[in-house]
Residue, then its C-alpha position, 0 to 999 in steps of 0.5 A: m435897077i430891081k434886084v430879084d431872085y427870080r428862081e426863088l420868086i417863081k418857086g414861091l409862086e408855083a407853091r402859092l398858085s394853082p397850076k393853071r394860074f401859075k401857067h397864066t402868070l408865066g404867060v402874062s410875064e412873057t407877054a408883058l416882056l414883049l410889049a415892054g420891049k415894043y413900047g420902050v418900058d423897063q423890061e425888068k419891071a414888066k417881067l416882075a409886074g407880070l409875075l406878081h399881078d395875080y399874087a392874091r387872085e386865089l385868096p378866098m373871097e372872105t379873105l379878100l374882104h377881111q384883108a381890105v378891112v385889115l389894110a383899111l382899103p376903101v371897098d366900093e359897092i361893086e367890090r362888095e358884090e364881086p370881091v374877086l375884084l379886090h385881088a388886084k388892090i390886095g395883091m398890090h399891098l401883099v406884094k409890097q409887104e411880102c415881096g418887098v416891091e416898092d416901085d410905084d409903077i409896078l404897084q400901080a400896074i398890079s393894082l389896076h390890072t383887073t378894072g383899069s382906070s384913067h391915067m394909067s402908066t404905060l406899064a399898067k396898060i401893058i400888064f392889063l393887056a398882057d393879062y388879057i392876051e397871054p398865050g393861054r387865053d382863047f376867046e372870040g376876038v383875042a387874035a384881034l386884040r393881040k394884033a392891036a396890042h402890038t400896034n397901038l396900046d391905047k387902041a388895044m386898051l379901048l378894044a379890051y374895055d369894049y370886050t370886057i364891058s360886052h362880056i359883063i353885060a352878057k353875063h348880067g354882071f356888075i361893071h366896075p366904075n374904073t372900067i368905064i372911067g378908063r374907057n371914057y378917058l381914052l376916048m377923050q384923049e383920042r378926040i383931043n389928039 
């Protein structure tokens, strides 16, 4: 059982995050809680991971790169070009250090919520999707993605990967290898089953 003083945590997050990011964080936590109930995942873990997923999101890019050096984290060429991607990995470490979160499932969910990857836990998939479909999100296709998330988690993940990749391609941006790896892994699992 995880012991958290949610009142203190929420107060700290409100001070740490911009109003827009704070509202998003609450939406992710609420959405994660709903999905956790649907898929039999520990709801306390989902609530906490949702609240903490963007813990490092508003750190300046230079700070993220510096923190990666301080924490001796490997930084790939895509993360060097798009340092914002580091907020998930850095956030995982900061949540561990500053908030005392030791649960591996929660830490993995925070670490992978931006790029995804292969072999994600159900909680990690829930946080990835909750980040994508929380009530404040409004983009073409979000309704279909919300419906899919409440129907089949892996199909929703594939749909989210497809949206992400299409969006990045349209912006002529860099696609992180973990996103491709995660998508391919789910497609292979689909063929096996």
